[in-house]
N, C-alpha and C positions, 0 to 999 in steps of 0.2 A: 721193272717197277710192277708189273702185275703178277708177279710171283706170290707164293702162300709167303704170311707173317704171323710169326706166333708173338703173343704178348703175355709175359709172365708177369704173376701180381703175388707177389710173397705176403704171406697173411700174417706171420709174427717173427722172433727169434728162433723157434724151435726149427724151424727149416721148412715149413710146410709153404707151400705153395699152389699157385693155379694158372693153368696155359689156357692162353683164348687164342683160338687159329680163326684166321679169315684170310680171304683172298686181298691180291694187291689191288683191284678196281674197287673194293670196299674201302680200304683203307684210302686210296686218293678222294675218294666219296667223301669221307668223313673230313678227310683235311678241308676239301672244298666248303663242306658244310660250316666247320669252324671257320674257314675264314669269310663265309658269308656272314654268321653271327657276329664275328668284329667288326666288317665292314660297316652291317647294320647300327651295330651299337655306336661306332663313331659317325655314321649318319643321324642317328637320332638324337647322340650330346650334340652336334651342329645345330641340327633342327632345334632344339630346346634353346641353346644359347640365342641362335637368331632371332626365335619367339620372344625370348625374354628383353634382347634389346628392342626388337619392334615393338612390345609392349611400353619399356621406357619411352621411346621414342613418341609412341600415340599419346601419352599421358602427358610429356612435355607440348605436343602440337595444342593438345586439348587445352592446357591450361594457358597458352600462348593465346588460343584463340579466343578465352574465356576473358583474357587480359584487353585483346583487341575490343571486344563488344563491349566490356565497360568503358575502354576510351572513347569508343565512338558514339556511348548513350551521352556521356561526359559531353564531349564534343557538341553532340546534337542539342542538349539543353545551355550550352555558351551560345550555339549559334540564334536559337528562339530567345535569349536574354537580349543577344544584338538586334534582334528583329523588333522585338518589344521597345528597345531604347528607341531606334530608328524611327519607329512609327509615333513615336511621343514627341520628339525630336521636331516630325513632319507636324503633327497636330499644333506642337505650341507655334512653331513657324507659320502654319495658316491662321491660326488665332491672332497673332499679331499683325498680320497682314491685314485679316478684317478691320481689327480695331483701329490700325492707322490708315485704313482705307487705301491699302495698297494692295488690293486682290489680284492675284495671277489666274491666268486659266489653267483648268483644272489639270493636273499631272498624275499618271500612273503613281500609285505608292507601293509598286514593287518592280524590280528589276527586271527589264525587259516587255513590261507591261503585261506579266502574265501574273498569275498568283503561284508566289514561291514559299508555300507554306513545306518548309524542311521536312517538320514530321509528316503532313500527308504526302509530301511527292518522292522523298526519298529515302526514309526508313522502311518502307515494305519491300525495295530493292533487296536480293536474297544473297547477289554477288558481292561480296567487299570490294573486290577490284572496281568493280561496275560504281559502287556506293563512294567509294575514294576521290574516282573522277568527278562523280557528280560535286560532291563536296567541295572540292576545290574549285569548280566552276562557280557553284552557290556563293563562296566565300568572297571570289575574284568580284562577281557583281555584288554583293553586300560592301566589301570595300571601294568599288567605284559609285555606287550609292551614297555612303557615307562621305566621302569626299565631296562629290555635288550637293549634299546638303549643306555641310561645312560653307561651301562656296554663296551658298543661297543665304546662309547665316549671315555671313560676312555683309553680304549685298544686302540685307535688309537692315543690318546695323547702320548703314551708310544712308538709307535712305531714310530711317527714323532719325538720324541725325540732321538730315538736310531738311527733314519736315518738321523739327524742332519739336519732336514730340517729347514729353516728359511723362516716361511710364508711372511713375510715381503717383501722379494726378489722376491714372484712368483708375475705374475699380473695378480692382483686379481681384479682389477677396470677396468672401462670402459676408453679408453683412451682420448676420446671426447664425449661431450653432442649431440647426433643426431640419426640416426635411420638408421637399417640395411638396405641397397639398395641392397646388394647379399650376399649371406651366403657362408659358406664354404662348399667344396664340387664340384660335376657336375653344369655345368651352360650352358647357350648357349652363347658364346661371342657376345658381341654388335660391335665388330669390324669386324668379321670373320661371324658368323651368324653361326658358327659350333659348338658341343659340346666341353668342355674343362673343366679341372678340376682346380677350382680356389680355390688357395692355402691358401687365407685369407678370410678377410671379408671385403666388404666395407660400410665404414658406412659415410652415407649421412651430410653434416651439410654446413651452408653459409662459405665461403669464410671470414677466419679471426679467425673462432672460435678457441680456443686454445686447442692445444694439448698435455697432459699431462702423464709422465709416471707411468705406471699403477702399478710399482712396482719399489723396488731398485735395481741398477745394474749399470754397468759400459758400458759406449758409445763404442759401436767397429765400427761404421762407423756414419760421419756424413757429409752430404755434397750431389754432385749432381750425379746422377746415369749417365748411357750411353742413357737412353730414354728421358735425361733432366730435370726428376725429383727430387726434393729434399727429401731426405729418410734419417733417421736415425733409426739403428740399436743399440738394447740396450740388454748386456750378462746378463741376470738374474742368471750365475751360475747354474751348476748339470747340462749342456748340454742344458738348456733352455735359448732363445734369442725371442726375439719381435723386429719386424720392422715395421716401419711407412712410407707411400708412398704418393706420390703427393703432400706434404705439401709444402706451399706457401713459407716459410722460415725456418731454425732451427736456434735453440738457444743454441746448445750447441756443444762441439768439444768431438773430439774422444779422448778416453782416461779418460773423465771426470765422475767422479761420481755422480750419480743422486739419487734424494730420491723421493719416493713414492710421486705422485701428482705435482711435478715438472713442469713446461712448458718447453716443449722442441722444441716448435714451432707452426705453425698456419696452418689449415685445407686450402688447396689451389687445384688446378687444373693442376699441374704443368706435366710435361712428358704425357703418353700417357695414358689420362683420358677422360671419357665421360662427365664429369660435377664435379663441386668442390664438394669431398669427401675424407675420409682416408681410404687409403687400409691398413689394419692391418693383420698381419701377426705373427703366433707364431710357432715356430720351437724347436722339440726335437732332439736332435743330428743331427741337419739338415734336419729333417724330416719333411714337414710340419703337424701340429695337429690343431684341431678347437680350435680357442681361446675362444670359450664358454667354452672347457674344465675347465678354469681357472678362469673365472669372476664369482666372488662370491657378489659383491656388484650392 
């Protein structure tokens, strides 16, 4: 194998040729180099195809990750909507219990007695596996709380029926479309500049705005008061009454039965008033209570 070798190269059809002489070890070296080049080409081709395959897989995983992230964000929005609905149900339940004097002991407003704001507690977690576990745990707690609230609502319905409470007779709607100029409670009097207890709330509205009965009842008073203002008082039974002051006029009479939403007069500034508004009071057995306790709509 390591003898002398000749390589004859013919240049054209006239018989011209050229001889190349080289030793056997050089020929073997050339063969090894050729084999190395072929092997390198094969390796590079395999590497190229592996690279392309991994590139496709990476693109697929990135697309799948983006889809999973979009699903998690969508699921987060749905969970927050459920939280909002559950909070609204609890608020409605608490209001009804206060309205019919069925107050219960304070209870936690979130599963486990802790703040369970999904957005703040769970979304900052970077590992999707951990996020999935937390999400399933949160949904399980939310499902349990929803079932508990449903049981409480059924209990409340039974209690209301037993107490013979007619919700249509309660002042659950706003008597006038406007904005609260002075809430129920302590305030500084606009006339004396001293602190006083405001027994109702003032709802500011333009003169002539319709005043409607917030619930069914019987008119206990309708007319002018000592301060020169026009007032209507409606008896909603059960010791509950509502009064409407500083009106421009009254459209009902004493002893008349009014339906919820019926127009009883219009906003004015009669009597001792600093501007056009409706002074709205609710009293339970003669004691002033916050009208917001009853408003549900």
